[in-house]
Residue, then its C-alpha position, 0 to 999 in steps of 0.5 A: m533468498n527463500e520462500i519468496k511468496v508470489l502472486l501472479a495475475e495473468d489471464e493467459q493460462t498457458l504463460a501463467l502455468i509455465i511462470k508457476d511451474t518454473l519459479e515453484a522449482q526455484g523454491f518460490i511460493i506462487e499463488t495465481a489469479k486469472n483476472g484483476e478482480e481476483g487478483l484484488q481479493k487474493f493480494f489482500m488474502e495471501k499478503p504476498d512479497v511481491l505482485v507479478a500483474d499483466v496489464m491487459m486482463p479481463k474484468m479489471d485490468g493490471f493498472e486499475m487493480v494496482k491503483r485500488i491496491r496502492l490506497s492501502d498498500k505502498h510497499t509491496p513490490v509491483l512488477f507489470l507484465t505487458a505486450r505494450s511498448a508505448i511509453n505513456d503505458v510505462v509511465e502510467g504504470f510507475e505513476l500508479g505504483a509500479n516498481d519494475y516492468l517486463k515486456k513480453p516475450f521474456g526469458m524466465q530467468e530474467l523474471i527470477v532476477r527481477i523478483k529476487a531484486l525487488t524483494g531484496r530491495l524491499m528488505m533493505q528499504t524496510e531495515e533503513k526505515e526502522k534505523k532512520t525513521d523517527w517516532i513522534e510523541i503524542g502524549q503517552y503514545r509513540f507514532n511512526p507515520t513511515l511504518q504505520r504504527l502506534e505504540y502504547a506502553g510497549i505495545e505497537t498496533e498497526m494502523s491503515h494508510r489513511e489512519s496513519e496518513i490523517l494522524r500524521r497531518l494532525c501531528e505535523n499541525r498540532n494544536q492547529v486546525v487541519n482543514t477537511q477539504n485538504i485532507l479529502l483531496e490529498l487522500w481521497g481525491d475528491d471532497s464529496f459528501f460520502n468521503n466526509k462521511s468516511l473521513h469522520v469514521f477514520i476520525t472516530k477510529l483514530r480517537h478510539k486508538l488514542s483513548k487510553d491517554s485522556q489528556i489527547r483529544i481530536v477536536n472538530v472544529r465545525g465547518i473547518g476541520y480537526k485539530l489534535i490536542d495533547 
């Protein structure tokens, strides 16, 4: 597999340099970050094929970094590097969305094999999703919640994770009210006033994206929730 782009978030600079040199010699493209905050920024800037992240880092640890990434990106493979051996740390990492774990110290060849396996697995999963997932008809639009795409007149538009999840819930309950509190608890984690305002912004964005078909409406049922009508 050629030119796999890896983002390495590792605060031990000697180790980071060894990994970078070794992987580049094997044909990988490597971007590095020395802490979780820099890793979070570079992840969305560089859009890597796989994220390799230390758990214990300054400013923001690996768990918190991946937790924030997974709010909008559910698919990019994540491999945690850790000196920890407690089983609860491993469990926490997988619950946050990690795909694999490698305990320090480790061999470079093992790291390479793990990265190739993760990226290969992602490609196969993406191909399977393309084949198996169904498109949902919404008036003149087609919507694929798994691929997070909205299509109109043959032109596809990418959607954010939350946009896609909100629209999926509206489609599953078409012409019925979807409770605002349920959406907030499932996608934001709490139903605070500020998150309620954020949801309203996402609804406005969805109305705009669906505006080419005048028969489609997302209705606000005051005090209860939202309803998709087409």
